[in-house]
C-alpha positions in Angstrom: 86.7 100.1 126.1 89.9 100.1 123.9 89.4 96.3 123.1 85.9 97.1 122.2 87.1 99.8 119.8 89.6 97.7 118.1 87.1 94.9 117.5 84.7 97.4 115.7 87.4 99.3 113.9 86.4 97.9 110.4 82.8 98.7 110.9 83.7 102.3 111.9 85.8 102.6 108.8 83.1 101.5 106.7 80.5 103.7 108.3 83.0 106.8 107.9 83.5 106.2 104.3 79.8 105.8 103.6 79.0 108.9 105.7 81.5 110.9 103.8 80.1 109.8 100.5 76.5 110.7 101.6 77.7 114.2 102.7 79.4 114.8 99.4 76.3 113.7 97.6 73.8 115.9 99.7 76.0 118.9 99.6 77.0 118.8 95.8 80.3 120.4 96.8 82.7 117.4 96.7 80.9 115.4 94.1 83.3 116.4 91.3 86.5 115.8 93.2 88.0 112.3 92.4 90.5 112.4 95.2 87.7 112.7 97.7 85.7 109.9 96.2 88.9 107.7 96.2 89.5 108.4 99.8 86.1 107.3 100.6 86.4 104.2 98.5 89.7 103.2 100.1 88.1 103.8 103.7 85.3 101.3 102.8 87.7 98.7 101.2 90.1 99.2 104.1 87.3 98.6 106.6 86.1 95.5 105.0 89.5 94.0 105.0 90.1 95.2 108.6 86.9 93.6 109.6 87.6 90.3 108.0 91.2 90.2 109.5 90.0 91.1 112.9 87.1 88.5 112.8 89.6 85.8 111.7 91.8 86.6 114.7 89.1 86.1 117.2 
């Protein structure tokens, strides 16, 4: 289980960042906060980088 979670950590980060962006868009509460959008962007970029690094290890 732990190995499977580590293998998919990048995908989970990307999905979490995208989900947070969708929630902020539909609720209209967090759209104007730049720090929230920056955290979402960093999660997505970090997920992409993590996915590439983990894929190259295997």
